[in-house]
Backbone as CSV, one residue per row, in Angstrom:
resi,resn,N_x,N_y,N_z,CA_x,CA_y,CA_z,C_x,C_y,C_z
1,UNK,-0.458,-215.143,-108.855,-0.364,-216.368,-109.632,-1.012,-216.158,-110.994
2,UNK,-0.488,-216.841,-111.972,-0.964,-216.747,-113.341,-2.335,-217.425,-113.464
3,UNK,-3.377,-216.631,-113.666,-4.742,-217.162,-113.736,-4.942,-218.075,-114.942
4,UNK,-4.246,-217.806,-116.043,-4.349,-218.663,-117.213,-3.791,-220.057,-116.912
5,UNK,-2.668,-220.084,-116.202,-2.075,-221.368,-115.808,-3.015,-222.128,-114.872
6,UNK,-3.650,-221.423,-113.957,-4.599,-222.066,-113.045,-5.779,-222.636,-113.829
7,UNK,-6.288,-221.902,-114.811,-7.397,-222.419,-115.635,-6.987,-223.682,-116.371
8,UNK,-5.790,-223.679,-116.936,-5.299,-224.864,-117.649,-5.125,-226.034,-116.688
9,UNK,-4.584,-225.770,-115.518,-4.394,-226.815,-114.517,-5.740,-227.358,-114.049
10,UNK,-6.699,-226.474,-113.849,-8.033,-226.897,-113.422,-8.653,-227.809,-114.474
11,UNK,-8.466,-227.494,-115.748,-8.996,-228.335,-116.824,-8.352,-229.722,-116.791
12,UNK,-7.052,-229.785,-116.521,-6.376,-231.084,-116.422,-6.908,-231.899,-115.245
13,UNK,-7.110,-231.241,-114.120,-7.635,-231.938,-112.941,-9.056,-232.441,-113.223
14,UNK,-9.841,-231.661,-113.944,-11.184,-232.103,-114.325,-11.116,-233.341,-115.223
15,UNK,-10.116,-233.377,-116.125,-9.907,-234.571,-116.962,-9.552,-235.771,-116.096
16,UNK,-8.701,-235.541,-115.092,-8.331,-236.621,-114.184,-9.553,-237.170,-113.464
17,UNK,-10.405,-236.292,-112.955,-11.605,-236.756,-112.250,-12.551,-237.481,-113.192
18,UNK,-12.649,-237.033,-114.436,-13.483,-237.743,-115.414,-12.936,-239.152,-115.639
19,UNK,-11.616,-239.283,-115.708,-11.000,-240.601,-115.874,-11.232,-241.474,-114.645
20,UNK,-11.166,-240.884,-113.470,-11.438,-241.632,-112.239,-12.899,-242.080,-112.222
21,UNK,-13.801,-241.192,-112.607,-15.231,-241.527,-112.613,-15.547,-242.699,-113.532
22,UNK,-14.826,-242.812,-114.646,-15.083,-243.895,-115.600,-14.124,-245.064,-115.419
23,UNK,-13.288,-244.978,-114.394,-12.299,-246.021,-114.101,-11.392,-246.275,-115.310
24,UNK,-10.982,-245.181,-115.947,-10.138,-245.245,-117.132,-8.666,-245.189,-116.710
25,UNK,-8.115,-246.351,-116.425,-6.747,-246.462,-115.938,-5.742,-245.881,-116.933
26,UNK,-5.932,-246.128,-118.215,-4.998,-245.609,-119.220,-4.962,-244.084,-119.231
27,UNK,-6.124,-243.456,-119.141,-6.170,-241.991,-119.135,-5.469,-241.436,-117.893
28,UNK,-5.670,-242.076,-116.756,-5.010,-241.627,-115.525,-3.497,-241.762,-115.661
29,UNK,-3.055,-242.880,-116.222,-1.624,-243.084,-116.411,-1.035,-242.016,-117.327
30,UNK,-1.760,-241.664,-118.377,-1.286,-240.646,-119.313,-1.273,-239.265,-118.665
31,UNK,-2.355,-238.910,-117.983,-2.446,-237.590,-117.360,-1.409,-237.388,-116.260
32,UNK,-1.134,-238.438,-115.501,-0.245,-238.314,-114.344,1.132,-238.912,-114.573
33,UNK,1.349,-239.501,-115.746,2.660,-240.074,-116.080,3.115,-241.117,-115.066
34,UNK,2.216,-242.068,-114.752,2.639,-243.147,-113.879,2.037,-244.480,-114.287
35,UNK,2.370,-245.534,-113.555,2.034,-246.909,-113.921,0.595,-247.286,-113.589
36,UNK,0.212,-248.457,-114.108,-1.129,-248.964,-113.812,-1.274,-249.279,-112.328
37,UNK,-0.191,-249.685,-111.670,-0.253,-249.951,-110.225,-0.593,-248.675,-109.461
38,UNK,-0.042,-247.552,-109.891,-0.363,-246.278,-109.244,-1.815,-245.890,-109.515
39,UNK,-2.292,-246.143,-110.728,-3.696,-245.867,-111.038,-4.598,-246.704,-110.134
40,UNK,-4.212,-247.954,-109.896,-4.992,-248.810,-108.993,-5.021,-248.234,-107.577
41,UNK,-3.911,-247.626,-107.141,-3.876,-247.002,-105.821,-4.839,-245.822,-105.740
42,UNK,-4.963,-245.079,-106.845,-5.919,-243.970,-106.890,-7.328,-244.520,-106.698
43,UNK,-7.660,-245.596,-107.415,-8.988,-246.189,-107.292,-9.236,-246.709,-105.877
44,UNK,-8.228,-247.312,-105.263,-8.379,-247.797,-103.888,-8.635,-246.638,-102.927
45,UNK,-7.920,-245.540,-103.114,-8.118,-244.373,-102.248,-9.533,-243.826,-102.410
46,UNK,-9.990,-243.728,-103.649,-11.353,-243.234,-103.909,-12.380,-244.163,-103.275
47,UNK,-12.169,-245.473,-103.446,-13.121,-246.449,-102.901,-13.173,-246.426,-101.379
48,UNK,-12.097,-245.975,-100.734,-12.116,-245.929,-99.273,-12.954,-244.759,-98.753
49,UNK,-13.238,-243.778,-99.616,-14.021,-242.614,-99.210,-15.431,-242.570,-99.802
50,UNK,-15.594,-243.146,-100.984,-16.866,-242.986,-101.702,-17.385,-244.325,-102.195
51,UNK,-18.717,-244.396,-102.317,-19.328,-245.581,-102.902,-19.075,-245.574,-104.401
52,UNK,-18.922,-246.760,-104.951,-18.746,-246.859,-106.403,-19.973,-246.309,-107.110
53,UNK,-19.711,-245.671,-108.236,-20.809,-245.166,-109.040,-21.121,-243.697,-108.825
54,UNK,-20.552,-243.083,-107.768,-20.785,-241.658,-107.582,-19.944,-240.890,-108.595
55,UNK,-20.393,-239.690,-108.911,-19.644,-238.824,-109.813,-18.863,-237.825,-108.982
56,UNK,-17.551,-237.869,-109.123,-16.686,-236.978,-108.369,-16.420,-235.697,-109.137
57,UNK,-16.296,-234.621,-108.392,-15.967,-233.317,-108.963,-15.174,-232.531,-107.924
58,UNK,-14.447,-231.542,-108.404,-13.742,-230.658,-107.481,-14.734,-229.773,-106.760
59,UNK,-14.448,-229.513,-105.498,-15.250,-228.563,-104.752,-15.093,-227.171,-105.357
60,UNK,-15.891,-226.243,-104.903,-15.905,-224.914,-105.519,-14.676,-224.051,-105.231
61,UNK,-13.844,-224.448,-104.285,-12.735,-223.562,-103.915,-11.403,-224.307,-103.824
62,UNK,-10.850,-224.735,-104.954,-9.517,-225.364,-104.888,-8.489,-224.387,-104.325
63,UNK,-7.585,-224.915,-103.535,-6.505,-224.118,-102.964,-5.273,-224.300,-103.843
64,UNK,-4.976,-223.300,-104.672,-3.803,-223.322,-105.552,-2.689,-222.544,-104.876
65,UNK,-1.472,-223.071,-104.923,-0.355,-222.383,-104.279,0.947,-222.683,-105.031
66,UNK,1.845,-221.703,-105.074,3.134,-221.923,-105.732,4.017,-222.818,-104.864
67,UNK,4.769,-223.692,-105.518,5.684,-224.580,-104.809,7.120,-224.127,-105.077
68,UNK,8.036,-224.534,-104.215,9.438,-224.123,-104.343,10.063,-224.548,-105.665
69,UNK,9.609,-225.660,-106.235,10.193,-226.165,-107.476,9.582,-225.519,-108.728
70,UNK,8.718,-224.521,-108.540,8.100,-223.836,-109.666,6.773,-224.424,-110.089
71,UNK,6.413,-225.575,-109.527,5.129,-226.200,-109.841,4.002,-225.447,-109.133
72,UNK,2.805,-225.752,-109.535,1.604,-225.185,-108.933,0.944,-226.304,-108.133
73,UNK,0.869,-226.138,-106.821,0.248,-227.140,-105.960,-1.247,-226.904,-105.852
74,UNK,-1.994,-227.983,-105.555,-3.430,-227.867,-105.389,-3.921,-228.859,-104.341
75,UNK,-4.806,-228.392,-103.501,-5.540,-229.244,-102.575,-6.999,-228.817,-102.686
76,UNK,-7.884,-229.794,-102.777,-9.296,-229.446,-102.935,-10.184,-230.565,-102.416
77,UNK,-11.246,-230.153,-101.780,-12.270,-231.087,-101.333,-12.930,-231.705,-102.558
78,UNK,-13.173,-233.021,-102.490,-13.887,-233.696,-103.561,-15.370,-233.756,-103.227
79,UNK,-16.185,-233.489,-104.223,-17.632,-233.600,-104.099,-18.078,-234.895,-104.779
80,UNK,-19.048,-235.557,-104.204,-19.611,-236.780,-104.770,-21.082,-236.537,-105.052
81,UNK,-21.442,-236.635,-106.323,-22.819,-236.363,-106.745,-23.305,-235.010,-106.230
82,UNK,-22.404,-234.024,-106.282,-22.758,-232.660,-105.917,-22.702,-232.351,-104.432
83,UNK,-22.376,-233.332,-103.618,-22.316,-233.135,-102.166,-20.871,-233.177,-101.683
84,UNK,-20.505,-232.313,-100.717,-19.132,-232.330,-100.207,-18.813,-233.659,-99.544
85,UNK,-17.580,-234.086,-99.745,-17.119,-235.326,-99.127,-16.003,-235.043,-98.145
86,UNK,-15.511,-236.091,-97.524,-14.452,-235.962,-96.533,-13.073,-235.904,-97.190
87,UNK,-12.950,-236.466,-98.383,-11.649,-236.593,-99.038,-11.210,-235.308,-99.729
88,UNK,-9.888,-235.108,-99.704,-9.278,-233.995,-100.427,-8.248,-234.568,-101.392
89,UNK,-8.247,-234.018,-102.585,-7.284,-234.391,-103.613,-6.087,-233.457,-103.508
90,UNK,-4.885,-234.025,-103.482,-3.648,-233.259,-103.413,-2.794,-233.631,-104.617
91,UNK,-2.355,-232.615,-105.349,-1.491,-232.849,-106.498,-0.727,-231.594,-106.822
92,UNK,0.177,-231.709,-107.784,0.813,-230.511,-108.300,0.858,-230.590,-109.811
93,UNK,1.004,-229.444,-110.414,1.018,-229.315,-111.862,2.317,-228.614,-112.230
94,UNK,3.122,-229.300,-113.039,4.415,-228.749,-113.439,4.427,-228.478,-114.935
95,UNK,5.189,-227.490,-115.312,5.368,-227.153,-116.719,6.630,-227.860,-117.208
96,UNK,6.453,-228.793,-118.146,7.596,-229.500,-118.721,7.640,-229.205,-120.211
97,UNK,8.569,-228.355,-120.584,8.742,-227.956,-121.981,7.460,-227.388,-122.575
98,UNK,6.770,-226.547,-121.790,5.568,-225.882,-122.275,4.296,-226.695,-122.154
99,UNK,4.392,-227.899,-121.598,3.219,-228.766,-121.424,2.984,-228.959,-119.928
100,UNK,1.750,-228.745,-119.479,1.435,-228.957,-118.067,1.238,-230.449,-117.800
101,UNK,1.892,-230.945,-116.759,1.844,-232.348,-116.372,1.351,-232.438,-114.931
102,UNK,0.376,-233.319,-114.702,-0.120,-233.552,-113.340,0.809,-234.499,-112.600
103,UNK,1.015,-234.204,-111.334,1.753,-235.096,-110.436,0.842,-235.359,-109.245
104,UNK,0.166,-236.504,-109.294,-0.734,-236.911,-108.225,0.076,-237.121,-106.956
105,UNK,-0.404,-236.584,-105.851,0.253,-236.789,-104.559,-0.515,-237.829,-103.738
106,UNK,-1.749,-237.484,-103.355,-2.557,-238.428,-102.572,-3.986,-237.906,-102.440
107,UNK,-4.842,-238.808,-101.984,-6.210,-238.456,-101.601,-6.313,-238.786,-100.123
108,UNK,-6.669,-237.803,-99.323,-6.747,-238.018,-97.883,-7.711,-237.047,-97.236
109,UNK,-7.856,-237.176,-95.924,-8.777,-236.301,-95.204,-8.051,-235.097,-94.660
C-alpha cells in the first residue's frame, strides 16, 4: 500500500476527530461530504460510547486495507483522553480527481 496515501488519509481522519471533539458539524459535513443529519448521527454514536468532553484520538494501530473500488478502508479503535475505548471508527478514503475524500461508515464495537 502507498504509505504517502496512508499518511494523507490519517491526517484527514485526525481532522475528522478534531471536528468531532469540538462538535463542529460544518467541518464534519465538509470532510465527509454529507448532511447535517448525518453529522448528528456521528455525534449520537460518539455519545453512546463516550462521555461528553473527552478528547478522542485514533488508537496507535489503525487497520488500513485496500477495497475493491480502489478506496482505502480503515478501522481503528478510538481512544478517549489517551485511554482505549470500546468503539471503533470505520470509514474509507477515496481519491476523487486527485483529492482524498472521507466516507464515514459507522462507529461500533
